[in-house]
C-alpha positions in Angstrom: 0.0 0.0 0.0 2.9 2.4 0.8 4.3 1.6 -2.6 1.0 2.6 -4.3 1.0 5.9 -2.3 4.5 6.7 -3.4 3.5 6.0 -7.0 0.6 8.4 -6.8 2.9 11.0 -5.2 5.5 10.6 -8.0 2.7 11.0 -10.6 1.5 14.2 -9.0 5.0 15.6 -8.7 5.8 14.9 -12.3 2.6 16.6 -13.5 3.4 19.7 -11.5 7.2 19.7 -12.2 6.9 21.6 -15.5 5.1 24.6 -13.9 7.7 24.8 -11.1 10.6 24.3 -13.6 9.2 27.1 -15.9 9.1 29.6 -13.0 12.6 28.7 -11.8 14.0 28.8 -15.3 12.5 32.3 -15.8 14.0 33.3 -12.4 17.4 32.0 -13.5 17.3 33.7 -17.0 16.4 37.0 -15.3 19.6 36.8 -13.2 21.7 35.8 -16.2 20.3 38.7 -18.4 20.8 41.3 -15.7 23.8 40.4 -13.5 23.2 43.6 -11.4 20.1 41.9 -10.0 21.2 39.8 -7.0 18.5 37.3 -6.2 19.3 34.4 -4.0 17.3 31.2 -4.5 15.5 30.1 -1.4 17.3 27.3 0.5 14.1 25.7 1.6 10.9 26.0 -0.5 7.5 26.5 1.0 6.4 23.0 0.0 9.4 21.5 1.7 8.8 23.6 4.8 5.1 22.7 5.0 5.8 19.0 4.4 8.6 19.0 7.1 6.5 20.9 9.6 3.3 18.9 9.1 5.2 15.7 9.0 7.0 16.6 12.2 3.7 17.6 14.0 1.9 14.5 12.6 4.7 12.2 13.4 5.3 13.5 16.9 1.6 13.5 17.7 1.0 10.0 16.5 4.3 8.8 18.1 3.2 10.2 21.5 -0.2 8.6 21.1 1.4 5.2 20.2 3.8 5.5 23.1 1.1 6.3 25.6 -1.2 3.7 24.2 1.5 1.1 24.3 2.5 2.1 27.8 -1.0 1.9 29.3 -1.8 -1.3 27.3 1.4 -2.9 28.4 0.8 -1.9 32.0 -2.7 -3.3 31.9 -1.4 -6.6 30.3 1.4 -6.7 32.9 -1.1 -6.3 35.8 -3.3 -9.0 34.4 -0.4 -11.4 33.8 0.9 -10.9 37.3 -2.6 -11.4 38.8 -3.1 -14.6 36.7 0.4 -15.8 37.4 0.1 -15.5 41.2 -3.5 -17.0 41.1 -2.1 -19.9 39.0 0.7 -20.5 41.5 -1.6 -20.4 44.4 -4.1 -22.7 42.8 -1.5 -25.2 41.8 0.1 -24.9 45.2 -3.1 -25.7 47.0 -3.7 -28.6 44.6 -0.2 -30.1 45.1 -0.4 -29.5 48.9 -3.8 -31.3 48.9 -2.5 -34.2 46.8 0.6 -34.6 48.9 -1.4 -34.5 52.1 -3.8 -37.1 50.7 -0.9 -39.3 49.8 0.6 -39.0 53.3 -2.8 -39.6 55.0 -3.4 -42.7 53.0 0.1 -43.9 53.5 0.0 -43.4 57.3 -3.5 -45.1 57.4 -2.1 -48.1 55.4 0.9 -48.4 57.7 -1.3 -48.1 60.8 -3.6 -50.8 59.5 -0.8 -53.2 58.7 0.7 -52.6 62.2 -2.6 -53.2 64.0 -2.4 -56.6 65.7 -6.1 -56.8 66.0 -6.5 -57.1 62.2 -6.1 -60.6 60.8 -3.5 -61.3 58.1 -6.2 -62.1 55.6 -8.0 -58.9 56.3 -4.7 -57.0 55.9 -4.0 -58.6 52.5 -7.6 -57.9 51.4 -7.5 -54.3 52.6 -4.1 -53.8 50.8 -5.3 -55.2 47.5 -8.4 -53.0 47.8 -6.1 -50.0 48.5 -3.8 -50.5 45.5 -6.8 -51.2 43.2 -8.5 -47.9 44.2 -5.3 -45.8 44.1 -2.9 -47.2 41.5 -0.6 -44.2 41.8 1.0 -45.7 44.8 4.0 -47.9 43.9 5.7 -48.5 47.2 5.5 -47.9 50.9 8.3 -48.8 53.2 9.2 -48.4 56.9 12.9 -48.0 57.5 15.3 -47.7 60.4 18.9 -46.5 60.4 21.8 -48.7 61.3 25.4 -47.3 60.7 24.3 -44.8 58.1 22.4 -47.4 56.2 18.7 -47.9 55.7 17.3 -51.1 56.9 13.8 -52.0 55.8 11.4 -53.0 58.6 8.3 -53.4 56.4 7.8 -52.9 52.7 4.6 -52.9 50.6 4.7 -53.1 46.8 2.0 -52.5 44.2 2.8 -55.5 42.1 0.4 -54.5 39.2 2.1 -51.2 38.6 5.6 -52.7 39.2 5.0 -55.1 36.3 4.0 -52.2 34.0 7.1 -50.3 35.0 9.2 -53.5 34.5 10.5 -53.1 38.0 11.1 -55.7 40.7 11.3 -55.6 44.5 15.1 -55.7 44.2 15.1 -52.8 41.8 12.9 -50.7 44.2 15.3 -51.5 47.0 18.3 -50.5 44.9 16.5 -47.3 44.0 15.9 -46.5 47.6 19.5 -47.3 48.6 20.8 -45.1 45.8 19.0 -42.2 47.4 19.7 -43.1 51.0 21.8 -40.0 51.7 18.8 -37.8 51.0 16.4 -40.1 52.8 18.6 -40.0 55.9 17.7 -36.3 56.5 14.2 -37.4 57.5 15.7 -39.0 60.6 16.2 -35.5 61.8 12.6 -34.6 61.7 12.3 -33.4 58.1 9.7 -34.2 55.6 11.4 -34.4 52.2 10.3 -34.7 48.5 12.6 -36.7 46.3 12.9 -36.9 42.5 13.2 -40.6 41.7 12.7 -40.3 38.0 16.4 -40.2 37.2 17.2 -43.5 38.8 14.0 -45.2 37.7 13.9 -43.7 34.2 10.2 -43.1 34.9 8.4 -40.0 36.2 8.1 -40.9 39.8 8.8 -39.1 43.1 9.1 -40.1 46.7 8.1 -38.7 50.1 10.1 -39.4 53.2 9.0 -38.4 56.6 9.3 -39.5 60.3 6.9 -42.3 61.0 5.9 -40.7 64.4 5.9 -37.3 66.1 8.1 -38.6 69.0 11.2 -36.7 70.0 13.5 -39.5 69.2 13.0 -40.7 65.6 13.8 -44.3 65.0 11.9 -45.0 61.8 10.9 -43.1 58.7 8.2 -43.8 56.2 9.1 -43.8 52.5 6.3 -43.5 49.9 7.0 -43.7 46.1 4.2 -42.4 43.9 3.8 -42.1 40.2 4.2 -38.5 39.0 1.1 -38.7 36.9 -0.9 -38.1 40.0 0.2 -34.4 40.0 1.9 -33.9 36.7 -1.3 -32.8 35.0 -1.2 -29.4 36.7 2.3 -28.8 35.3 1.4 -29.0 31.7 2.3 -26.1 29.4 0.0 -23.2 30.0 0.6 -20.9 27.0 3.6 -18.7 27.8 3.7 -19.8 31.5 6.1 -22.5 32.7 5.1 -23.9 36.1 7.4 -26.3 38.0 7.9 -27.7 41.5 11.3 -28.0 43.4 12.2 -29.5 46.7 14.2 -27.8 49.5 17.5 -28.3 47.6 16.2 -26.9 44.3 15.9 -30.3 42.7 13.0 -30.4 40.2 10.2 -32.6 41.2 7.8 -31.8 38.4 8.2 -29.9 35.2 6.2 -29.6 32.0 9.3 -30.7 30.1 9.7 -34.4 30.9 13.4 -34.4 30.1 14.0 -31.9 32.9 12.0 -34.1 35.3 13.8 -37.3 34.3 17.2 -35.6 34.6 16.5 -34.4 38.1 17.9 -31.0 37.3 19.0 -28.8 40.2 17.7 -25.2 39.8 19.2 -23.9 43.1 21.9 -22.1 41.2 19.4 -20.1 39.2 18.3 -16.6 40.4 14.7 -17.6 40.3 14.9 -20.4 42.8 17.4 -18.6 45.1 15.3 -15.5 45.2 12.1 -17.5 46.0 13.7 -19.6 48.7 15.5 -16.7 50.4 12.5 -14.5 50.4 10.8 -14.1 53.8 7.4 -14.0 52.0 5.8 -17.3 51.3 3.9 -16.0 48.3 5.2 -13.3 45.9 6.5 -12.1 42.6 9.7 -10.6 41.2 11.5 -9.9 37.9 14.8 -11.1 36.9 17.1 -10.8 33.9 18.9 -13.9 32.5 22.6 -13.0 32.3 23.4 -15.0 29.2 20.5 -14.1 27.0 19.6 -10.8 28.6 15.9 -11.8 28.6 13.6 -10.5 31.3 11.3 -12.9 33.1 8.4 -12.5 35.5 8.5 -15.0 38.3 5.7 -16.0 40.7 6.3 -18.4 43.5 4.4 -20.2 46.4 6.1 -22.0 49.2 4.1 -25.1 50.0 4.8 -25.3 53.7 5.6 -29.0 53.3 9.1 -30.4 53.0 10.3 -26.8 52.3 9.3 -27.3 48.6 7.8 -24.7 46.4 5.9 -24.0 43.2 7.3 -21.5 40.6 5.9 -20.0 37.5 8.1 -18.1 34.9 6.8 -16.0 32.1 9.2 -14.5 29.5 8.5 -10.8 29.0 8.9 -10.9 25.2 6.2 -13.6 25.0 4.0 -11.8 27.6 4.0 -8.6 25.7 4.0 -10.1 22.2 0.5 -8.9 21.6 1.4 -5.4 22.8 4.4 -5.2 20.5 2.3 -6.6 17.6 -0.3 -3.8 18.1 2.5 -1.3 18.4 4.0 -2.3 15.1 0.6 -2.3 13.5 0.1 1.3 14.8 3.5 2.3 13.5 2.6 0.9 10.1 -0.7 2.8 10.1 1.2 5.9 11.1 3.5 5.6 8.2 0.6 5.1 5.8 -1.2 8.1 7.4 1.9 10.2 7.1 2.3 9.4 3.4 -1.3 10.4 2.8 -0.7 13.6 4.8 2.4 14.3 2.7 0.4 14.0 -0.5 -2.3 16.3 0.8 0.2 18.8 2.1 2.1 18.7 -1.2 -1.1 19.4 -3.2 -2.0 22.2 -0.8 1.5 23.7 -0.7 1.4 23.8 -4.5 -1.5 26.3 -4.4 0.8 28.6 -2.4 4.3 27.9 -3.8 3.4 28.2 -7.5 1.7 31.6 -7.2 4.7 32.7 -5.0 7.2 31.5 -7.6 5.2 33.5 -10.2 5.3 36.6 -7.9 9.0 36.1 -7.5 9.6 36.0 -11.3 7.3 39.1 -11.6 9.3 40.8 -8.9 12.5 40.3 -10.8 10.9 41.7 -13.9 9.9 44.8 -12.0 13.4 45.1 -10.7 14.6 45.2 -14.3 12.1 47.9 -15.0 9.4 45.8 -16.7 6.4 47.0 -14.7 3.7 45.3 -16.8 3.8 41.7 -15.5 1.7 39.1 -17.0 0.5 37.0 -14.0 -3.1 36.1 -13.1 -4.5 35.0 -9.7 -4.7 31.2 -9.5 -6.8 31.1 -6.4 -9.4 33.2 -4.5 -7.5 33.2 -1.2 -5.0 35.7 0.2 -2.3 34.7 -2.3 -4.7 35.3 -5.2 -5.6 38.7 -3.7 -1.9 39.4 -3.3 -1.3 38.6 -6.9 -4.1 40.9 -8.0 -2.8 43.8 -6.1 0.8 43.0 -7.1 -0.2 43.6 -10.8 -1.9 46.9 -9.7 1.3 47.8 -7.8 3.4 47.2 -11.0 1.2 49.6 -13.0 1.4 52.1 -10.2 5.2 51.8 -10.1 5.3 52.3 -13.9 3.4 55.6 -13.5 5.6 56.6 -10.6 8.8 55.8 -12.6 7.5 57.9 -15.5 6.9 60.8 -13.1 10.3 60.3 -11.6 12.0 60.2 -15.0 10.3 63.4 -16.0 11.2 65.1 -12.7 14.7 63.8 -13.0 15.2 65.5 -16.3 14.1 68.9 -14.8 15.1 68.6 -11.1 18.2 67.3 -9.5 17.8 63.5 -8.9 18.9 64.0 -5.3 16.0 66.4 -4.7 13.6 64.0 -6.4 14.8 61.1 -4.1 14.4 63.2 -1.0 11.0 64.5 -2.1 9.8 61.0 -2.7 10.8 60.1 0.8 9.1 63.0 2.5 8.0 65.9 0.4 6.5 67.8 3.3 9.9 68.1 5.0 11.3 69.8 1.9 8.2 72.0 1.6 8.6 73.2 5.1 12.2 74.1 4.4 14.9 74.8 7.0 17.9 77.0 7.8 21.1 75.1 7.2 24.8 75.8 6.6 25.5 75.3 2.9 28.1 76.2 0.3 26.5 78.2 -2.5 27.9 77.8 -6.0 27.4 80.2 -8.9 29.1 80.0 -12.3 28.8 82.0 -15.5 30.4 82.1 -18.9 32.3 85.2 -19.7 31.2 87.2 -22.7 28.5 84.6 -23.5 26.4 87.3 -25.3 29.1 87.8 -27.9 29.4 84.0 -28.3 25.7 83.5 -28.7 25.5 86.2 -31.4 28.1 84.4 -33.5 26.5 81.0 -33.4 23.4 79.5 -35.0 20.7 78.3 -32.7 21.8 74.7 -33.4 25.4 75.3 -32.6 24.5 77.4 -29.6 22.4 74.6 -28.2 25.1 72.1 -28.9 27.7 74.3 -27.2 25.6 74.9 -24.1 24.5 71.2 -23.8 28.2 70.0 -24.1 29.4 72.6 -21.6 26.5 72.3 -19.1 26.6 68.5 -19.2 30.3 68.4 -18.4 30.1 70.9 -15.6 27.0 69.3 -14.1 28.6 65.9 -14.1 31.5 67.4 -12.1 29.0 69.1 -9.7 27.3 65.8 -9.0 30.6 63.9 -8.8 31.4 66.1 -5.7 28.0 65.6 -4.1 26.6 69.0 -5.3 23.0 69.5 -6.1 21.9 71.4 -9.2 19.6 74.3 -8.2 18.9 75.6 -11.7 20.3 76.7 -15.0 20.0 80.4 -15.9 20.9 80.4 -19.5 24.7 79.7 -19.4 24.8 80.1 -15.6 24.8 77.2 -13.2 23.5 77.5 -9.6 24.5 74.7 -7.2 24.0 73.8 -3.6 26.3 71.7 -1.4 25.0 70.1 1.9 21.3 70.3 1.0 18.9 68.6 0.9 21.2 65.8 2.1 24.1 66.3 4.5 27.5 66.3 2.8 30.7 66.0 4.9 33.3 68.7 4.1 30.9 70.3 1.6 33.0 73.4 1.4 36.1 71.5 0.3 34.0 69.5 -2.2 32.7 72.7 -3.7 36.2 74.0 -4.1 37.4 70.7 -5.6 34.5 70.8 -8.0 35.3 74.4 -9.0 39.0 73.6 -9.8 38.0 70.5 -11.7 35.5 72.5 -13.8 38.3 74.9 -14.8 40.5 72.0 -15.9 37.6 70.4 -17.7 36.9 73.7 -19.6 40.5 73.8 -20.7 40.1 70.2 -22.1 36.9 71.3 -23.9 38.6 74.3 -25.4 41.5 72.2 -26.7 39.0 69.7 -28.2 37.0 72.5 -29.9 40.1 74.0 -31.3 41.4 70.6 -32.6 38.0 70.0 -34.3 37.5 73.6 -35.3 34.1 73.7 -33.7 32.0 76.7 -33.0 33.6 80.1 -33.1 37.0 81.5 -32.1 35.4 83.2 -29.1 33.8 79.9 -28.1 37.1 78.1 -28.4 38.6 80.6 -25.9 35.5 80.6 -23.7 36.2 81.3 -20.0 34.0 81.0 -16.9 33.7 82.7 -13.5 32.8 80.9 -10.3 31.7 82.4 -6.9 31.6 80.3 -3.7 30.4 81.2 -0.2 29.7 79.2 2.9 27.1 80.1 5.5 23.6 79.7 6.7 20.8 79.8 4.2 17.2 78.9 3.9 16.7 75.8 1.7 13.5 74.0 0.6 10.7 74.2 -2.0 9.9 77.8 -2.8 6.8 78.8 -4.8 3.1 78.0 -4.7 1.4 74.7 -3.6 0.8 74.0 -7.3 4.2 74.9 -8.6 7.4 75.2 -6.6 11.1 74.4 -7.0 13.9 73.5 -4.6 16.3 76.4 -4.1 18.3 78.4 -1.6 17.8 82.0 -0.3 19.6 84.4 2.0 22.7 86.6 2.4 25.0 83.7 1.9 23.5 83.0 -1.5 23.5 86.7 -2.5 27.2 87.0 -1.6 28.1 84.0 -3.7 26.3 85.5 -6.7 28.1 88.9 -6.1 31.4 87.0 -5.9 30.8 85.3 -9.2 30.0 88.7 -10.8 33.0 90.4 -9.2 35.3 87.8 -10.7 35.1 89.7 -14.0 36.6 92.8 -12.4 39.5 90.9 -10.8 40.1 88.7 -13.8 40.0 85.5 -11.8 38.1 82.2 -12.5 37.2 81.4 -8.9 36.4 84.0 -6.3 35.6 82.9 -2.8 34.6 84.4 0.5 36.6 84.5 3.8 34.4 81.7 5.2 35.3 79.4 2.3 39.0 80.3 2.6 38.8 79.3 6.3 37.4 75.9 5.6 39.8 75.0 2.7 43.0 76.6 3.9 44.7 73.3 4.9 44.2 71.9 1.4 43.8 74.8 -1.1 46.1 77.6 -2.1 44.5 81.1 -2.2 45.4 84.8 -2.2 43.7 87.8 -0.7 42.5 90.0 -3.5 40.7 92.9 -1.9 38.4 94.2 0.8 35.1 95.2 -0.7 31.6 96.2 0.3 29.3 94.5 -2.2 26.1 96.1 -3.2 23.3 95.6 -0.8 25.6 94.9 2.2 27.2 97.3 4.7 29.7 94.8 6.2 33.1 94.7 4.3 34.1 91.4 2.8 37.5 89.9 2.2 37.6 88.3 -1.2 40.1 85.6 -2.2 41.1 83.9 -5.4 41.1 80.1 -5.3 44.2 79.2 -7.4 44.8 75.5 -7.0 45.5 72.8 -4.4 48.6 73.2 -2.3 50.4 70.3 -3.9 50.0 71.9 -7.4 51.5 75.4 -6.5 54.5 76.4 -8.6 57.3 78.7 -7.3 56.4 81.5 -9.7 52.8 81.5 -8.5 54.0 81.3 -4.9 56.4 84.3 -5.4 53.9 86.3 -7.3 51.3 85.8 -4.5 53.8 86.8 -1.8 54.5 90.1 -3.7 50.8 90.7 -4.2 50.2 90.2 -0.4 53.1 92.6 0.3 51.5 95.1 -2.0 48.2 94.8 -0.1 49.9 95.6 3.1 51.4 98.8 1.7 48.0 99.6 0.1 46.2 99.3 3.4 48.9 101.4 5.1 48.5 104.2 2.4 52.0 103.7 1.1 50.8 104.0 -2.5 54.2 104.1 -4.2 55.5 100.9 -2.5 52.2 99.2 -3.1 52.4 100.1 -6.8 55.9 98.6 -7.0 54.9 95.3 -5.4 51.8 94.9 -7.6 53.9 95.6 -10.7 56.6 93.2 -9.5 53.9 90.6 -8.8 52.7 90.8 -12.5 56.2 90.4 -13.8 56.8 87.4 -11.6 53.5 85.9 -12.7 54.5 86.4 -16.4 51.1 87.7 -17.5 48.7 90.5 -17.0 47.1 90.3 -13.5 43.8 92.2 -13.8 43.5 92.4 -10.0 46.9 94.0 -9.7 46.2 96.4 -12.5 43.0 97.4 -10.8 44.7 98.0 -7.5 47.6 99.9 -9.2 45.0 102.2 -10.8 43.3 102.6 -7.4 46.7 103.6 -5.7 47.4 106.1 -8.4 44.0 107.7 -7.8 44.5 107.8 -4.1 47.9 109.2 -4.5 46.4 112.2 -6.3 43.2 112.3 -4.2 43.9 110.6 -0.9 41.0 109.0 0.9 39.6 110.4 4.1 41.5 109.8 7.4 38.9 107.2 8.5 39.4 105.1 5.3 39.5 101.4 6.3 40.8 100.1 2.9 37.4 98.8 1.9 36.3 99.4 -1.7 32.6 99.8 -2.2 31.2 98.2 -5.4 28.4 100.1 -7.0 27.4 97.2 -9.3 26.2 93.6 -8.5 
């Protein structure tokens, strides 16, 4: 039957294998087609888990039931066997005791009659013939005395009829008694003894010896030999129970196995007889384990109270509980069949879960690849079917969301889009945060735009803006907006950026280098106009607190920055034209990058719209890129600034001119300060002049 169940299970598994294989193949092909997708195959499938869990619960539950049922059934059987065994021993004991007592009573009566002088010899012979005819189990009665450790017969009575059947003579009986005389001698000490005579007689017989009187001094004993058939019927095999009788020395008197009886085996050395004879209780039970075979036996015993003999019944445990073990094995067989049926049911049930989940897994990988329209249909009307239905709807929703995200990503910085999708309300509320504001602009772009067609102008702008934006993003900057050729960027908002000021400075220097590469490329390809091939840019950087967030209306808003920090950065970018530098930074930026970047102080100015003077610096390069000529020219310029602030116009002019010569090219900042010194030399500033130059333009 189990084989049939497994055949059915195999058939069902083969029929469903194709569906599972298709889903897993699709899963594998998805991984191979897109190695970026890391999808780990499950170590344990749902079907296996359900089958293992249900099997474990089912197996454990049935095992506990079988164990408990076996335990209680075995205990019940054990109690019944013990009760029956002790009842059997008691019944047989009473029967044997009654039979032996009957033999003794008849024997003593026969001896008394024969010794009665008042009874005539004829009557004695008639009474004796009548006695043996009515009770043919008696073979011999004898009265003996002891002389020099020998038995001397005083009077003997033989059952001649039974002797003929046993092929025994009077002499053979006498020889039989003399052969056992050592054991018969014990009766002269007041003991009644049972003797196994079967071994010597080669027939199942036993003898009883006892004092012939109750006097203190025992001179004679009575010996009675009886056929064992008188009591052997109660020692026949009784199923699994073996009942036997032993005398005070452990010698077997009666046993269901005739060979044991005829051999006169001595069981005193066995644990069963020793335990029974040494027990202080006349009637009881105990268990013992046979050393050689390791078998366990239940033993019941009964001391007869006559001749120190006893009845014992032994039951092998394996035989006693054979029915219990048979039922247990049958229950285990039923459990195995039930478990196989349960596995088939669980397998079929698990399929309704695992197949839709495999389909969902394959669909998930498709969505991961960007294929949001998944072709799966609910296969059931339960929770899994409902999940499949909503999963398809979710894919369509993700498709719409991705479209919106792509559209926004082409107009708004992706970082802003990501943060807005996490929590738009936080960005709408805005916050005040330290940022580094970035402004860049192309010098003389109006002239360049007039010389180019709309197609070339668009190509130039796209190429330039793309290159600069990539650098901005590379250093964790966020694009605020494009204003024509101008780029506005934010560092440290909407996400925190470590060392944002340094990253803004690095991005600015890299943009200058990238523009040089673009100019060389345009020249080599003779692209655009001459002015475009020599295009230059100005960058303004400032670090400080600013308000950042979505600014505008509820219907239309953009993420941007506002405040004095932003305005100053814009002013610095515009002022770069006057000083003829590419990157103009504020004092706060200079403070944050001083350990990495090389800068020079250009001027103290008061920008339009602010009363506080501002120190403006030129960001030249990183410190490990500084040349000796640049370093010398900067030192001379710094010395000129010291003379300039101390109103030593001539010395200041000398240092600024020397700085230009050392630099090897026109320094517009030095030229501007030389002109300013010449003006102050003719028209000195007021006495409270602080060296700050006030700009009248943005």
